[in-house]
C-alpha positions in Angstrom: 31.0 -24.8 -17.7 34.3 -24.5 -15.7 34.2 -23.0 -12.2 36.7 -20.3 -13.3 34.0 -19.1 -15.8 31.1 -19.1 -13.3 32.7 -17.9 -10.1 33.3 -14.3 -11.1 29.5 -13.9 -11.7 28.7 -15.8 -8.5 31.0 -13.5 -6.5 29.5 -10.4 -8.1 26.0 -11.6 -7.2 27.1 -12.2 -3.6 28.8 -8.9 -3.5 25.7 -7.2 -4.8 23.6 -9.0 -2.2 26.0 -7.8 0.6 25.9 -4.2 -0.7 22.1 -4.2 -1.0 21.7 -5.7 2.5 24.2 -3.2 4.1 22.4 -0.3 2.5 19.1 -1.6 3.7 20.5 -2.1 7.1 21.6 1.5 7.3 18.2 2.7 6.3 16.5 0.4 8.8 18.6 1.4 11.8 17.9 5.0 11.0 14.2 4.2 10.8 14.4 2.7 14.3 13.8 -0.9 13.0 16.4 -2.7 15.0 14.9 -6.1 14.3 15.0 -5.7 10.5 18.4 -4.0 10.7 19.8 -7.0 12.5 18.4 -9.3 9.8 19.7 -7.2 7.0 23.2 -7.0 8.4 23.3 -10.7 9.1 22.4 -11.2 5.4 25.2 -8.8 4.5 27.7 -10.7 6.7 26.6 -14.1 5.3 26.8 -12.9 1.7 30.2 -11.4 2.3 31.5 -14.6 3.9 30.2 -16.7 1.0 31.7 -14.1 -1.4 35.1 -14.6 0.3 34.9 -18.4 0.0 33.9 -18.2 -3.7 36.6 -15.6 -4.4 39.3 -17.7 -2.8 38.0 -20.8 -4.7 38.1 -18.8 -7.9 41.7 -17.7 -7.5 42.7 -21.3 -6.9 41.1 -22.4 -10.2 41.7 -19.4 -12.6 44.6 -17.8 -14.2 45.5 -14.2 -13.5 43.0 -11.9 -15.3 44.6 -9.0 -17.1 42.7 -5.7 -17.4 42.4 -4.9 -21.1 41.3 -1.3 -20.9 43.6 1.3 -22.4 44.1 5.1 -22.0 42.8 7.1 -19.0 40.7 4.1 -17.8 43.8 2.0 -17.0 45.2 4.2 -14.2 41.6 4.8 -13.0 41.0 1.0 -12.8 44.3 0.2 -11.0 43.9 3.1 -8.5 40.4 1.8 -7.7 41.6 -1.8 -7.6 44.4 -1.0 -5.1 42.1 1.0 -2.8 39.5 -1.8 -3.1 42.0 -4.5 -2.1 43.6 -2.5 0.7 40.3 -1.5 2.2 38.9 -5.0 1.8 41.7 -6.4 3.9 41.2 -3.6 6.5 37.5 -3.9 6.7 37.3 -7.7 7.2 38.3 -7.7 10.9 36.3 -4.5 11.4 33.1 -6.2 10.2 33.8 -9.2 12.5 34.4 -7.0 15.5 31.4 -4.8 14.7 29.3 -8.0 14.5 30.7 -9.4 17.7 29.9 -6.3 19.6 26.3 -6.3 18.3 25.8 -10.0 19.1 27.2 -9.4 22.6 24.6 -6.6 23.1 27.3 -3.9 23.3 25.3 -1.6 21.1 27.2 1.6 22.1 30.5 0.1 21.1 28.9 -1.5 18.1 27.6 1.8 16.9 30.9 3.7 17.4 32.7 1.1 15.3 29.9 0.7 12.7 30.2 4.4 11.9 33.7 3.6 10.4 33.1 0.0 9.3 29.9 0.6 7.3 31.1 3.2 4.8 34.3 1.3 4.1 32.3 -1.9 3.7 30.0 -0.2 1.2 32.9 1.3 -0.7 34.6 -2.2 -0.9 31.4 -3.8 -2.1 30.6 -1.1 -4.6 34.1 -0.9 -6.0 34.2 -4.7 -6.2 31.1 -4.6 -8.4 32.8 -1.8 -10.5 36.0 -4.0 -10.9 33.8 -6.9 -11.9 31.9 -4.8 -14.5 35.1 -3.4 -16.0 36.8 -6.8 -16.2 34.0 -8.9 -17.5 31.6 -6.5 -19.3 33.3 -3.3 -20.3 36.8 -4.6 -21.2 36.4 -8.4 -21.5 
């Protein structure tokens, strides 16, 4: 099987892993489990980094994929896709800075930035899964 046929499913799995870990991390920090929060968020960052590598590899090996949906779903899809891409670009440095602050032990600064980073990251991960589902399962 060609990489172009496999990579979208790999990236979706990595994206789902990142989303699940980020959601778990949120619950864990609010439960006072800093040790497990740290682990969950490191998993989320690692999965997101692997996602980015696989996503870039995919776009070097695959043709442009055209969304086949028609009617009301088409503007919905493209509106979501645009917001997904713009926020994915914006959140990447935010995740790195939030991570750097945590690793440096600057927890107050980490928390202040995480309040903005986390919801954007979750939206980007969730909307990425929705884009994947629409492209490869609902309107293949």
